[in-house]
TORKOL-4160 file (C-alpha; in steps of 0.2 Angstrom, whole numbers, padded with zeros to 4 digits, m for minus):
163
<pt num="1" X="0815" Y="0225" Z="m0005"/>
<pt num="2" X="0802" Y="0213" Z="m0006"/>
<pt num="3" X="0786" Y="0219" Z="0000"/>
<pt num="4" X="0785" Y="0237" Z="0007"/>
<pt num="5" X="0803" Y="0241" Z="0005"/>
<pt num="6" X="0804" Y="0259" Z="0002"/>
<pt num="7" X="0823" Y="0261" Z="0002"/>
<pt num="8" X="0837" Y="0252" Z="0010"/>
<pt num="9" X="0855" Y="0257" Z="0012"/>
<pt num="10" X="0868" Y="0251" Z="0000"/>
<pt num="11" X="0877" Y="0236" Z="0008"/>
<pt num="12" X="0895" Y="0230" Z="0006"/>
<pt num="13" X="0902" Y="0212" Z="0003"/>
<pt num="14" X="0898" Y="0200" Z="m0010"/>
<pt num="15" X="0900" Y="0183" Z="m0001"/>
<pt num="16" X="0882" Y="0179" Z="m0002"/>
<pt num="17" X="0878" Y="0165" Z="m0014"/>
<pt num="18" X="0863" Y="0168" Z="m0026"/>
<pt num="19" X="0853" Y="0155" Z="m0036"/>
<pt num="20" X="0862" Y="0150" Z="m0052"/>
<pt num="21" X="0849" Y="0158" Z="m0063"/>
<pt num="22" X="0832" Y="0167" Z="m0063"/>
<pt num="23" X="0820" Y="0168" Z="m0078"/>
<pt num="24" X="0813" Y="0185" Z="m0076"/>
<pt num="25" X="0797" Y="0181" Z="m0086"/>
<pt num="26" X="0793" Y="0168" Z="m0073"/>
<pt num="27" X="0798" Y="0179" Z="m0059"/>
<pt num="28" X="0787" Y="0194" Z="m0062"/>
<pt num="29" X="0770" Y="0195" Z="m0055"/>
<pt num="30" X="0763" Y="0197" Z="m0038"/>
<pt num="31" X="0772" Y="0190" Z="m0022"/>
<pt num="32" X="0765" Y="0189" Z="m0005"/>
<pt num="33" X="0777" Y="0193" Z="0010"/>
<pt num="34" X="0777" Y="0177" Z="0022"/>
<pt num="35" X="0790" Y="0183" Z="0034"/>
<pt num="36" X="0804" Y="0196" Z="0035"/>
<pt num="37" X="0817" Y="0204" Z="0046"/>
<pt num="38" X="0811" Y="0219" Z="0055"/>
<pt num="39" X="0816" Y="0235" Z="0046"/>
<pt num="40" X="0813" Y="0254" Z="0048"/>
<pt num="41" X="0804" Y="0256" Z="0031"/>
<pt num="42" X="0791" Y="0243" Z="0035"/>
<pt num="43" X="0787" Y="0247" Z="0053"/>
<pt num="44" X="0770" Y="0254" Z="0049"/>
<pt num="45" X="0765" Y="0238" Z="0040"/>
<pt num="46" X="0754" Y="0227" Z="0050"/>
<pt num="47" X="0749" Y="0215" Z="0036"/>
<pt num="48" X="0743" Y="0211" Z="0018"/>
<pt num="49" X="0761" Y="0215" Z="0012"/>
<pt num="50" X="0764" Y="0211" Z="m0007"/>
<pt num="51" X="0777" Y="0215" Z="m0020"/>
<pt num="52" X="0772" Y="0216" Z="m0038"/>
<pt num="53" X="0785" Y="0216" Z="m0052"/>
<pt num="54" X="0782" Y="0220" Z="m0070"/>
<pt num="55" X="0794" Y="0219" Z="m0084"/>
<pt num="56" X="0796" Y="0235" Z="m0094"/>
<pt num="57" X="0801" Y="0238" Z="m0112"/>
<pt num="58" X="0817" Y="0246" Z="m0107"/>
<pt num="59" X="0823" Y="0231" Z="m0098"/>
<pt num="60" X="0820" Y="0238" Z="m0081"/>
<pt num="61" X="0807" Y="0231" Z="m0069"/>
<pt num="62" X="0793" Y="0241" Z="m0061"/>
<pt num="63" X="0791" Y="0237" Z="m0042"/>
<pt num="64" X="0775" Y="0240" Z="m0033"/>
<pt num="65" X="0776" Y="0237" Z="m0014"/>
<pt num="66" X="0760" Y="0237" Z="m0004"/>
<pt num="67" X="0755" Y="0234" Z="0014"/>
<pt num="68" X="0741" Y="0238" Z="0026"/>
<pt num="69" X="0744" Y="0250" Z="0040"/>
<pt num="70" X="0736" Y="0249" Z="0057"/>
<pt num="71" X="0722" Y="0262" Z="0052"/>
<pt num="72" X="0717" Y="0249" Z="0038"/>
<pt num="73" X="0723" Y="0259" Z="0024"/>
<pt num="74" X="0735" Y="0252" Z="0011"/>
<pt num="75" X="0752" Y="0260" Z="0009"/>
<pt num="76" X="0760" Y="0259" Z="m0008"/>
<pt num="77" X="0777" Y="0263" Z="m0014"/>
<pt num="78" X="0783" Y="0262" Z="m0032"/>
<pt num="79" X="0801" Y="0260" Z="m0038"/>
<pt num="80" X="0811" Y="0251" Z="m0051"/>
<pt num="81" X="0824" Y="0238" Z="m0052"/>
<pt num="82" X="0838" Y="0235" Z="m0064"/>
<pt num="83" X="0847" Y="0218" Z="m0066"/>
<pt num="84" X="0865" Y="0220" Z="m0059"/>
<pt num="85" X="0870" Y="0203" Z="m0064"/>
<pt num="86" X="0865" Y="0199" Z="m0082"/>
<pt num="87" X="0873" Y="0182" Z="m0082"/>
<pt num="88" X="0861" Y="0175" Z="m0068"/>
<pt num="89" X="0847" Y="0188" Z="m0066"/>
<pt num="90" X="0848" Y="0184" Z="m0048"/>
<pt num="91" X="0855" Y="0201" Z="m0042"/>
<pt num="92" X="0845" Y="0217" Z="m0044"/>
<pt num="93" X="0847" Y="0235" Z="m0039"/>
<pt num="94" X="0831" Y="0242" Z="m0033"/>
<pt num="95" X="0827" Y="0261" Z="m0032"/>
<pt num="96" X="0812" Y="0269" Z="m0023"/>
<pt num="97" X="0820" Y="0286" Z="m0020"/>
<pt num="98" X="0833" Y="0291" Z="m0033"/>
<pt num="99" X="0848" Y="0291" Z="m0032"/>
<pt num="100" X="0847" Y="0278" Z="m0018"/>
<pt num="101" X="0847" Y="0260" Z="m0022"/>
<pt num="102" X="0848" Y="0244" Z="m0013"/>
<pt num="103" X="0853" Y="0226" Z="m0017"/>
<pt num="104" X="0840" Y="0213" Z="m0020"/>
<pt num="105" X="0848" Y="0196" Z="m0021"/>
<pt num="106" X="0838" Y="0180" Z="m0025"/>
<pt num="107" X="0846" Y="0168" Z="m0013"/>
<pt num="108" X="0833" Y="0154" Z="m0014"/>
<pt num="109" X="0820" Y="0150" Z="m0027"/>
<pt num="110" X="0808" Y="0136" Z="m0028"/>
<pt num="111" X="0810" Y="0127" Z="m0045"/>
<pt num="112" X="0792" Y="0131" Z="m0049"/>
<pt num="113" X="0793" Y="0149" Z="m0044"/>
<pt num="114" X="0781" Y="0146" Z="m0029"/>
<pt num="115" X="0792" Y="0154" Z="m0016"/>
<pt num="116" X="0808" Y="0164" Z="m0015"/>
<pt num="117" X="0821" Y="0170" Z="m0002"/>
<pt num="118" X="0828" Y="0187" Z="m0005"/>
<pt num="119" X="0842" Y="0195" Z="0004"/>
<pt num="120" X="0857" Y="0206" Z="0002"/>
<pt num="121" X="0876" Y="0205" Z="0006"/>
<pt num="122" X="0876" Y="0213" Z="0023"/>
<pt num="123" X="0863" Y="0201" Z="0029"/>
<pt num="124" X="0853" Y="0215" Z="0037"/>
<pt num="125" X="0838" Y="0212" Z="0026"/>
<pt num="126" X="0829" Y="0196" Z="0023"/>
<pt num="127" X="0812" Y="0192" Z="0015"/>
<pt num="128" X="0803" Y="0176" Z="0011"/>
<pt num="129" X="0789" Y="0178" Z="m0002"/>
<pt num="130" X="0777" Y="0166" Z="m0010"/>
<pt num="131" X="0764" Y="0167" Z="m0024"/>
<pt num="132" X="0750" Y="0163" Z="m0012"/>
<pt num="133" X="0746" Y="0172" Z="0004"/>
<pt num="134" X="0751" Y="0157" Z="0014"/>
<pt num="135" X="0765" Y="0143" Z="0012"/>
<pt num="136" X="0765" Y="0125" Z="0018"/>
<pt num="137" X="0775" Y="0122" Z="0033"/>
<pt num="138" X="0787" Y="0111" Z="0022"/>
<pt num="139" X="0790" Y="0125" Z="0010"/>
<pt num="140" X="0792" Y="0138" Z="0023"/>
<pt num="141" X="0805" Y="0127" Z="0033"/>
<pt num="142" X="0814" Y="0124" Z="0017"/>
<pt num="143" X="0815" Y="0143" Z="0013"/>
<pt num="144" X="0821" Y="0146" Z="0031"/>
<pt num="145" X="0834" Y="0132" Z="0030"/>
<pt num="146" X="0841" Y="0141" Z="0014"/>
<pt num="147" X="0842" Y="0157" Z="0023"/>
<pt num="148" X="0851" Y="0149" Z="0038"/>
<pt num="149" X="0863" Y="0140" Z="0027"/>
<pt num="150" X="0867" Y="0157" Z="0019"/>
<pt num="151" X="0872" Y="0165" Z="0036"/>
<pt num="152" X="0856" Y="0173" Z="0041"/>
<pt num="153" X="0850" Y="0172" Z="0059"/>
<pt num="154" X="0832" Y="0165" Z="0055"/>
<pt num="155" X="0827" Y="0168" Z="0073"/>
<pt num="156" X="0825" Y="0186" Z="0069"/>
<pt num="157" X="0811" Y="0183" Z="0056"/>
<pt num="158" X="0794" Y="0189" Z="0059"/>
<pt num="159" X="0778" Y="0182" Z="0051"/>
<pt num="160" X="0768" Y="0193" Z="0040"/>
<pt num="161" X="0749" Y="0193" Z="0043"/>
<pt num="162" X="0740" Y="0189" Z="0027"/>
<pt num="163" X="0721" Y="0188" Z="0025"/>
């Protein structure tokens, strides 16, 4: 979901461990996509990919994904997320085209909320996001290591061009 995820298929399985807890008040805000697995709904994105999350009064989260296309124009998609696991807040269901939704699981999170690793149980989708457009090599390597430990093939990650 992160960045320009417009919609993704429901996935099965639940053997993907998430972080123990997420403070949604700290999590909301803008995130920059640092890298991701290639996917069909972001194939037109060439860079400047972001995801902005806003808490709503009804308890849902507004999701605004944006990316720059090859023609230089921004492409936006707005959706919503609901917390699927209220005990941890680490599992969300994201919808861009009702009634379709996808899993958005927080599987790695910097203690200071500077970067996050987002995946889903089938391991077909993976994003590494950060609060700034660029991450240090140390932080990025730590995020990649978490993804690898959770069963992801990190060799499939592609870097996102951020200005």
